[in-house]
FIVEXSE-210154 format. One line per 4 residues: number of its first residue (from 1); their letters; for each residue z, x, y of C-alpha. Coordinates in steps of 0.5 Angstrom, whole numbers. Layout:
NUM> A> Z,X,Y; ...
END
This chain:
1> MKKT> 0,0,0; 1,6,5; -6,8,4; -8,1,6
5> ILFA> -4,0,12; -7,7,14; -13,4,13; -11,-2,18
9> VLAL> -9,3,23; -15,7,23; -19,1,23; -16,-1,30
13> STFN> -21,4,33; -27,0,32; -24,-4,38; -26,3,42
17> CFAQ> -30,6,37; -34,10,42; -30,16,44; -24,14,49
21> QFAL> -25,18,55; -29,13,59; -28,6,61; -34,1,63
25> SGHI> -30,-5,67; -32,-10,72; -32,-17,74; -36,-23,72
29> TGGR> -37,-29,77; -42,-35,77; -44,-39,83; -40,-39,89
33> NLPI> -37,-32,87; -32,-36,82; -30,-32,76; -32,-34,69
37> PFAS> -27,-33,64; -28,-31,57; -35,-29,58; -37,-25,52
41> VYIK> -39,-17,53; -42,-13,48; -47,-8,47; -54,-10,45
45> NSTY> -56,-9,37; -49,-7,35; -43,-11,33; -38,-8,38
49> GTTA> -36,-12,44; -30,-15,48; -29,-22,52; -27,-22,59
53> NENG> -20,-25,61; -19,-32,64; -20,-28,71; -27,-26,69
57> DYMF> -25,-19,68; -27,-14,63; -26,-7,60; -28,-3,54
61> KLRP> -29,4,53; -35,8,51; -37,15,50; -43,18,55
65> GTYD> -50,15,54; -54,9,56; -53,2,54; -56,-5,54
69> IVYR> -50,-9,55; -50,-17,54; -46,-22,58; -46,-28,55
73> VVGF> -42,-35,56; -43,-42,55; -46,-46,61; -50,-39,64
77> KEDV> -56,-35,62; -55,-29,58; -56,-23,62; -57,-16,60
81> ERIS> -56,-10,64; -57,-3,63; -51,2,64; -51,9,64
85> ISAG> -44,13,62; -44,20,64; -37,23,67; -33,18,69
89> HVEH> -30,11,69; -36,6,71; -35,-1,74; -40,-6,74
93> NVQL> -40,-13,76; -44,-18,74; -46,-25,77; -49,-30,72
97> TAEP> -54,-36,74; -53,-43,71; -57,-45,64; -64,-46,66
101> FELK> -65,-51,61; -72,-54,61; -73,-61,57; -79,-61,52
105> PVIS> -84,-67,52; -84,-68,45; -82,-74,41; -78,-74,35
109> KETN> -82,-76,28; -76,-79,26; -76,-87,25; -73,-91,31
113> KNDP> -71,-84,34; -74,-82,41; -71,-75,42; -73,-69,39
117> AYDI> -66,-67,38; -66,-71,31; -71,-67,28; -68,-60,30
121> MHHV> -61,-62,27; -65,-65,21; -67,-58,20; -60,-55,21
125> VDKR> -57,-59,16; -62,-58,11; -60,-50,12; -53,-51,12
129> KFYL> -51,-49,5; -56,-43,6; -52,-40,12; -46,-42,9
133> NEVK> -47,-38,3; -51,-33,6; -46,-27,7; -43,-25,0
137> SYQC> -38,-21,4; -36,-17,10; -30,-14,14; -29,-13,21
141> AIYV> -23,-12,26; -20,-18,29; -16,-18,36; -13,-25,37
145> KGVK> -9,-27,44; -5,-33,45; -3,-36,52; 1,-42,53
149> KIIT> 3,-44,61; 7,-49,63; 4,-53,69; 9,-58,71
153> VPKT> 16,-59,69; 20,-66,71; 26,-65,75; 30,-68,70
157> LLDK> 29,-62,65; 29,-57,71; 36,-59,72; 38,-58,65
161> GMAK> 36,-51,65; 29,-52,62; 26,-47,66; 31,-41,64
165> LLGL> 30,-43,57; 22,-42,57; 23,-36,62; 19,-40,68
169> DTSG> 20,-39,75; 24,-44,79; 19,-49,80; 18,-50,73
173> KGIA> 11,-46,72; 9,-40,68; 8,-37,62; 12,-40,56
177> YQSE> 9,-36,50; 4,-30,50; 2,-26,44; -3,-21,41
181> SLST> -5,-18,34; -10,-13,32; -12,-13,24; -17,-12,19
185> YSFK> -20,-18,16; -24,-18,9; -28,-24,7; -32,-25,0
189> QKDE> -35,-31,-3; -32,-36,-5; -27,-36,1; -23,-30,-2
193> VKEI> -20,-27,4; -15,-21,6; -12,-19,13; -8,-13,14
197> FAAS> -4,-14,20; -3,-7,24; 0,-9,31; 3,-15,34
201> KVSG> 6,-17,40; 10,-24,42; 14,-26,48; 17,-33,49
205> SNPP> 18,-39,45; 13,-41,40; 8,-47,42; 8,-54,38
209> FGYN> 2,-51,34; 0,-44,33; -4,-39,29; -1,-33,26
213> KASD> -7,-30,23; -14,-29,24; -16,-33,18; -13,-39,22
217> LQVN> -18,-38,27; -24,-37,23; -29,-43,25; -34,-44,21
221> FYKN> -38,-50,23; -43,-50,17; -37,-53,13; -37,-60,12
225> LFYI> -30,-61,15; -27,-57,21; -19,-57,20; -14,-55,25
229> NGLS> -7,-53,22; -1,-57,26; -6,-61,30; -8,-67,25
233> THGF> -7,-69,18; -14,-70,16; -21,-66,18; -26,-67,23
237> VSPV> -34,-68,21; -38,-62,23; -44,-63,27; -48,-60,22
241> STYA> -45,-63,16; -49,-67,11; -46,-73,14; -47,-71,21
245> FKYY> -52,-77,23; -47,-82,21; -42,-80,26; -46,-77,31
249> KFKL> -52,-78,36; -56,-72,39; -60,-71,45; -64,-65,47
253> LGTI> -62,-63,54; -67,-57,54; -69,-51,51; -69,-43,54
257> SEDG> -72,-37,52; -66,-31,50; -69,-24,48; -75,-27,45
261> KQID> -72,-33,41; -72,-41,43; -65,-44,44; -64,-51,44
265> KIQV> -58,-54,47; -56,-61,44; -51,-66,46; -47,-68,41
269> QTRI> -44,-75,42; -39,-79,37; -42,-86,35; -38,-92,37
273> GKAL> -33,-94,32; -33,-87,29; -27,-82,30; -26,-75,27
277> SFTG> -31,-73,31; -33,-68,36; -36,-69,43; -40,-63,47
281> SIYI> -46,-58,46; -48,-54,40; -54,-49,41; -59,-48,36
285> IEGD> -64,-42,35; -71,-46,34; -75,-44,28; -69,-40,24
289> WRIY> -65,-47,25; -58,-43,25; -52,-44,30; -53,-40,37
293> GVDL> -46,-42,40; -42,-48,40; -38,-52,46; -34,-58,43
297> YLTK> -28,-62,44; -23,-66,41; -19,-71,44; -12,-75,43
301> ALNN> -15,-81,45; -21,-81,40; -18,-76,34; -10,-78,34
305> LNFV> -9,-70,36; -1,-68,35; 2,-65,41; -4,-64,45
309> DTLR> -9,-68,49; -15,-64,49; -18,-59,45; -24,-55,46
313> VTQQ> -27,-50,41; -32,-45,43; -36,-40,39; -41,-34,41
317> YIPV> -46,-32,35; -49,-25,35; -54,-22,31; -51,-17,25
321> GNTW> -57,-14,21; -61,-20,18; -56,-25,19; -51,-28,25
325> EPLS> -44,-28,26; -39,-30,31; -37,-25,36; -32,-29,39
329> FQYS> -28,-36,38; -23,-39,42; -19,-46,42; -17,-48,49
333> YNGN> -12,-54,50; -8,-58,54; -3,-63,54; 3,-67,57
337> VNGL> 9,-69,54; 14,-74,58; 12,-70,64; 12,-63,62
341> RFSG> 4,-61,63; 2,-55,59; -5,-51,58; -6,-45,53
345> YYLG> -11,-42,49; -12,-38,43; -18,-32,43; -21,-28,38
349> INNN> -26,-22,38; -29,-20,32; -32,-13,32; -35,-7,28
353> YKID> -38,-12,22; -39,-9,15; -44,-14,12; -44,-14,4
357> TVFK> -38,-10,4; -36,-7,-4; -29,-8,-5; -25,-5,-10
361> ENYF> -23,-9,-16; -17,-13,-15; -17,-12,-8; -17,-20,-7
365> NGEI> -10,-20,-11; -7,-27,-7; -4,-23,-2; -8,-26,4
369> LHVD> -4,-23,10; 0,-16,10; 4,-15,16; 6,-8,17
373> TEAN> 13,-6,18; 11,-3,24; 7,-8,27; 12,-11,32
377> KRSA> 14,-4,34; 8,-1,37; 9,2,44; 6,0,51
381> AFWA> 2,6,51; -1,4,44; -3,-3,47; -6,0,53
385> DKRP> -11,4,49; -13,-1,44; -13,-8,47; -20,-10,48
389> VPLT> -18,-16,53; -15,-14,60; -8,-17,62; -8,-21,68
393> SPEV> -3,-20,73; 2,-26,71; 1,-23,64; 3,-16,65
397> KNYK> 9,-19,69; 11,-23,63; 11,-18,58; 15,-13,63
401> TRDS> 20,-19,65; 21,-21,57; 21,-14,55; 27,-12,60
405> IAKL> 30,-18,57; 29,-17,50; 32,-10,51; 38,-13,54
409> QESK> 39,-18,48; 39,-12,44; 46,-10,46; 52,-11,42
413> TYQD> 55,-14,47; 50,-19,49; 49,-21,42; 56,-22,40
417> SIQR> 56,-27,46; 50,-31,44; 53,-31,37; 59,-34,40
421> DENK> 56,-39,44; 51,-41,38; 57,-41,33; 61,-46,37
425> FALL> 63,-52,33; 60,-59,35; 63,-65,32; 56,-70,32
429> PYLV> 51,-65,29; 56,-63,24; 57,-71,22; 49,-71,20
433> DGYL> 47,-64,19; 53,-60,18; 56,-53,21; 52,-47,21
437> ATYK> 55,-40,24; 51,-33,23; 53,-26,24; 50,-19,24
441> NHKD> 44,-21,28; 43,-27,23; 43,-23,17; 49,-27,15
445> SLFV> 51,-34,15; 56,-39,13; 54,-46,12; 59,-52,12
449> FPLL> 56,-59,9; 56,-65,13; 61,-70,14; 56,-75,11
453> QTVY> 56,-71,4; 64,-69,4; 67,-76,5; 65,-81,-1
457> YNTV> 67,-87,-5; 65,-89,-12; 68,-94,-17; 69,-88,-22
461> EGWG> 73,-83,-17; 75,-88,-11; 75,-85,-5; 74,-78,-5
465> INLK> 73,-71,-1; 67,-66,-3; 68,-60,1; 62,-55,0
469> GSFT> 60,-49,4; 55,-43,3; 56,-36,5; 49,-32,5
473> KTFE> 49,-24,6; 42,-21,7; 41,-13,6; 37,-9,10
477> DNRS> 31,-9,4; 31,-16,4; 36,-17,-2; 41,-22,-1
481> FSVS> 47,-25,-4; 49,-32,-4; 56,-36,-6; 57,-43,-5
485> PALR> 64,-46,-7; 66,-53,-8; 72,-57,-8; 72,-64,-10
489> YGTA> 78,-69,-11; 78,-77,-13; 84,-81,-10; 83,-86,-16
493> DKMF> 82,-82,-22; 87,-76,-19; 81,-72,-22; 81,-65,-18
497> SANI> 74,-61,-19; 73,-54,-17; 66,-50,-18; 62,-44,-15
501> HSSY> 55,-43,-15; 52,-36,-14; 46,-32,-14; 43,-25,-13
505> TYDP> 36,-24,-11; 35,-16,-13; 27,-16,-12; 25,-21,-6
509> DNVG> 18,-19,-7; 17,-22,-14; 23,-27,-13; 27,-24,-18
513> KFFV> 34,-26,-18; 40,-27,-22; 45,-33,-22; 52,-35,-24
517> DFGS> 55,-42,-24; 62,-44,-27; 68,-49,-26; 68,-56,-26
521> DVPD> 65,-62,-23; 63,-70,-23; 55,-70,-24; 50,-75,-25
525> LNTL> 49,-77,-32; 41,-77,-30; 40,-70,-29; 34,-71,-24
529> GTRS> 39,-74,-19; 39,-81,-17; 43,-83,-10; 47,-78,-6
533> LYFN> 54,-79,-5; 53,-82,2; 48,-87,0; 52,-89,-6
537> TLST> 58,-90,-2; 54,-95,3; 51,-99,-3; 57,-99,-7
541> LISE> 62,-101,-1; 57,-106,3; 52,-109,-2; 57,-108,-8
545> QNFV> 51,-104,-12; 55,-98,-15; 48,-95,-18; 50,-88,-20
549> KYYR> 54,-86,-26; 58,-80,-27; 61,-76,-33; 66,-70,-33
553> SVFA> 63,-63,-34; 67,-56,-35; 62,-51,-35; 59,-44,-34
557> NFGY> 52,-42,-33; 48,-35,-33; 41,-35,-31; 35,-30,-29
561> QREL> 28,-31,-25; 23,-27,-24; 15,-27,-23; 12,-24,-28
565> TNGI> 5,-23,-25; 2,-26,-19; 2,-34,-20; 7,-34,-26
569> LWTA> 14,-35,-25; 19,-34,-31; 26,-38,-31; 31,-38,-36
573> NLSY> 39,-40,-37; 44,-40,-42; 50,-45,-40; 56,-48,-44
577> ADRT> 59,-54,-42; 65,-59,-44; 63,-66,-43; 67,-72,-42
581> QLYN> 66,-79,-41; 69,-83,-35; 70,-90,-33; 71,-94,-27
585> TSFN> 78,-94,-24; 77,-97,-17; 74,-103,-14; 74,-103,-7
589> HIFT> 70,-108,-3; 68,-109,5; 64,-115,3; 65,-120,-3
593> YSHL> 59,-123,-5; 61,-129,-11; 55,-127,-15; 55,-120,-15
597> RYTS> 60,-115,-19; 60,-108,-20; 57,-105,-26; 61,-101,-31
601> NNPL> 60,-93,-32; 56,-94,-38; 49,-95,-36; 47,-97,-43
605> APDA> 52,-103,-42; 49,-107,-36; 53,-113,-38; 59,-110,-39
609> PQDD> 66,-112,-35; 66,-107,-29; 72,-104,-32; 69,-103,-39
613> HSIL> 71,-97,-44; 65,-98,-49; 63,-91,-52; 57,-88,-49
617> FPEN> 58,-81,-52; 64,-78,-55; 67,-71,-52; 63,-66,-54
621> QALT> 61,-58,-52; 54,-56,-51; 51,-49,-51; 44,-50,-48
625> FNTS> 38,-45,-47; 33,-47,-42; 27,-43,-40; 20,-45,-37
629> LRFT> 14,-42,-34; 10,-44,-28; 3,-42,-27; 0,-43,-20
633> FDQQ> -7,-41,-20; -10,-37,-15; -3,-36,-12; -4,-34,-5
637> YITR> 2,-31,-1; 4,-27,6; 7,-21,6; 12,-20,12
641> PTGK> 17,-15,13; 22,-20,12; 19,-22,5; 14,-25,1
645> VYLP> 12,-32,3; 8,-36,-2; 3,-41,0; 1,-48,-3
649> SDYP> -5,-47,-8; -11,-51,-8; -11,-52,-16; -6,-56,-20
653> VITV> 1,-52,-22; 3,-52,-29; 10,-52,-31; 12,-51,-39
657> NYRK> 19,-52,-41; 23,-51,-47; 30,-53,-48; 34,-52,-54
661> GINN> 41,-55,-56; 44,-49,-60; 49,-52,-66; 55,-49,-68
665> VLGS> 56,-43,-63; 62,-43,-59; 64,-50,-62; 57,-53,-59
669> DVNY> 56,-60,-62; 48,-61,-60; 42,-59,-64; 36,-61,-61
673> DFVA> 29,-58,-59; 25,-61,-53; 18,-58,-50; 15,-61,-44
677> IDIT> 9,-60,-40; 8,-62,-32; 2,-61,-28; 2,-63,-21
681> DERL> -2,-62,-15; 1,-64,-8; -5,-64,-4; -12,-65,-6
685> AVGL> -17,-66,-1; -21,-71,-1; -26,-70,5; -26,-75,10
689> LGHS> -21,-80,6; -15,-76,7; -11,-72,1; -9,-74,-6
693> AFKI> -3,-72,-10; -2,-73,-17; 3,-71,-23; 2,-71,-30
697> KAGA> 8,-70,-35; 9,-71,-42; 14,-68,-47; 18,-69,-54
701> FFNN> 24,-68,-58; 21,-64,-64; 28,-64,-66; 33,-69,-64
705> RNLY> 39,-68,-70; 44,-69,-65; 44,-70,-57; 48,-74,-52
709> FMDY> 46,-78,-46; 46,-73,-41; 41,-69,-46; 36,-74,-46
713> NHFI> 29,-73,-42; 31,-77,-35; 26,-80,-30; 26,-80,-22
717> GNEG> 27,-88,-22; 29,-92,-16; 34,-98,-15; 35,-101,-8
721> TSSD> 31,-102,-2; 30,-95,0; 26,-90,-3; 23,-83,-3
725> PTYV> 15,-83,-2; 15,-76,0; 15,-73,-8; 10,-76,-12
729> GSFH> 14,-75,-19; 18,-81,-17; 18,-88,-19; 19,-94,-14
733> FLPF> 22,-99,-19; 24,-96,-25; 32,-96,-26; 35,-90,-26
737> YTFS> 38,-90,-33; 35,-95,-37; 29,-92,-40; 32,-85,-41
741> TKDP> 29,-82,-48; 30,-78,-54; 23,-80,-56; 16,-77,-54
745> FLEF> 14,-80,-47; 8,-79,-42; 9,-81,-35; 3,-81,-29
749> HFQH> 4,-81,-22; -2,-82,-16; -1,-82,-9; -7,-82,-4
753> NFGG> -6,-81,4; -12,-83,8; -9,-80,14; -11,-85,19
757> AIFD> -18,-85,16; -18,-93,16; -13,-94,22; -17,-89,27
761> NVPF> -23,-93,27; -19,-99,30; -17,-97,37; -10,-100,38
765> LRRL> -8,-98,31; -10,-91,33; -5,-90,38; 0,-91,33
769> KLEE> -2,-85,29; 0,-89,22; -2,-86,16; -4,-91,10
773> IVGA> -1,-90,3; -3,-92,-4; 0,-90,-10; 1,-92,-18
777> NYLT> 6,-90,-23; 5,-90,-30; 10,-89,-36; 10,-90,-43
781> EKNN> 15,-88,-49; 19,-92,-54; 23,-97,-51; 19,-98,-45
785> PYYS> 11,-98,-47; 6,-99,-42; 10,-99,-36; 6,-99,-29
789> EFYF> 7,-99,-21; 2,-100,-16; 4,-100,-8; 1,-99,-1
793> GIKR> 4,-98,5; 4,-94,12; 8,-87,14; 9,-84,20
797> LQFG> 12,-77,20; 19,-78,15; 19,-85,16; 15,-90,12
801> ADYG> 15,-97,8; 11,-100,3; 10,-106,-2; 9,-105,-9
805> VAYQ> 9,-109,-16; 12,-106,-23; 9,-109,-29; 12,-108,-36
809> GNKK> 6,-109,-41; 2,-115,-38; 9,-118,-35; 11,-117,-28
813> YLQG> 17,-114,-28; 19,-113,-21; 16,-113,-14; 18,-112,-7
817> FRIF> 19,-107,0; 21,-100,0; 23,-96,6; 24,-89,7
821> YGLK> 27,-86,13; 28,-79,12; 35,-79,8; 36,-80,1
END
């Protein structure tokens, strides 16, 4: 890896790959001498260039010689200037003229169309796949810059210290966020990427959406759909997609000759009633029928963008060998949140393309981004030498101010002061979110679970207290240790429990850790979990529905986990438990309903009296070995100085599990063998129609000589009106315990989120940003063959509601509404 990092550092020289002695700089203006921001500036017949800053200033370094410098930006005629560099820095200012596009007197051959733009765009669409797959591989150097400015802040927020929080001036204006990065970027069909991040500089608070790697900004309009991380749950139709003509109207605005090529400027308009689409202009090279540049917009009103009102996407292509590739790309945005107005941009520059690069075997190993440990420690001199876009005066000032603040904040006195403020106890946040305190620059942390999870009531223990906390220590090499003690006491059964859960991560790069748990507890008979202590307390006291059934366990557990190779995670644990059945001891009420009563703590005796003492299982001891292998195909990850971050796979994840009840060892009474396979895909893109998720799980006990209810295979059921639609493996109406089984079973879950694809076409619904949900669940096993559920509903962030119907075979079992409001 050291060689790889060294290569990345050396590759940065491609931004000033011609010796460092002399600089070409200048100012780019248009009509009335107004500056033209973000114009592309590059050496003709090369892939070395830069972009002007927002004031129209540019600068890049060249060795002595004579160059044809191209100045190009959307809306202006391309200008080529011959400039000689001899023995010193050269300043060369340029004034560009507006695009002199002329409309061709041509009538379209397409039926019922009177604009030649349709013929042009048909040619482009026909060649879309060819250009999408034309370049098999390449490598380039990339510079990415991000800036977010606050334009106005409401006085109420200024009075509350918002200006100080964001580092603004007293009027509420200034740069709230600024970032730069330098990296090498490698690409190979099909969509294999690797980026080596060698330098990074960030100041200020992160914007509501951001791009921390160049691959997020690789705009490719030859793909059918255009995705924007963070701004939308769905994709947007490219103007050159295979179904472009269903979403767009086109108009030829004119043609211009650039370097011997005819460039057509096409106006892009959204068809009435069609969301998920752009407006603006696209530039096409006539004859080649490829993209020359784009200037396209997405708006909040039409496209339901999150956080921003308008997003502008611009792109400039240049010839690279026999093909054309982007030299620069930019996302510009603005927005207004409750009177706080802001604007910003992300700018990218690609340099020194190497087309058809031959990569070493296993170069693309799943690591899509590697961040050097020194990336955020580069000096000001380093950035002054390598930065391809000049900073503006406010940006220079912002860096200096924030760097000075950062140095102050590095002092022990300051950190101790901030830590004391952050660690102050606040009652209201503790009630819901708990209390978190950090130490040693956030390396160590202490967490106390919230009051809502501490005080509880159930019919087995009565009123109780469950004190839980967690302490985590992180070492310099990202190894970590955590310990979570818990004390639990029920006032009705007078039962005291104490346990400790601990883990030691010894190999963070390969998810390698040991974990040890021991003590006593009152767990749920359904090992997959049913209701939290908080929700079970509410349902028990308010609606007299004591859903959760408990038992007593005194246990010890030792486990191990490690990634065997990228994408294969092995987990194994050996546990021993003494398990005792419990019974109801408390029958408190807030309201008394004549037609309701508490159920017994035996889930298989629903009609028994609430104080029933029927036997569900005798006291027993269980020595259990459990192991699993999880296969994540094409697993991708990011390596940062703080550790490895795994990204969701585009393929289903397969988990194979084996559980063995070991008999006659340490007095163990159990004797069984259980095998299950789980296939899950939590986000399967379905074009313009949103995304689907599914889970298929099948299992069987091929030895079930002796096991007890908690050893059965359980399902994630649901009783009551609340549910959790965020996890695709759960049922909406299935009872928590009734159909737990020791026989073979098969379950299937499917959910589709349209992501607003339907509601977005209805103006008054579009503003609500609702997502349409449909789903189905299926289960078959000996005691419940051909059980099925179907539901539909709406979702917004962590809130949702749906209506569904459940069937047992051909008979309706249950139907009704289910709601979800962020807690379970």
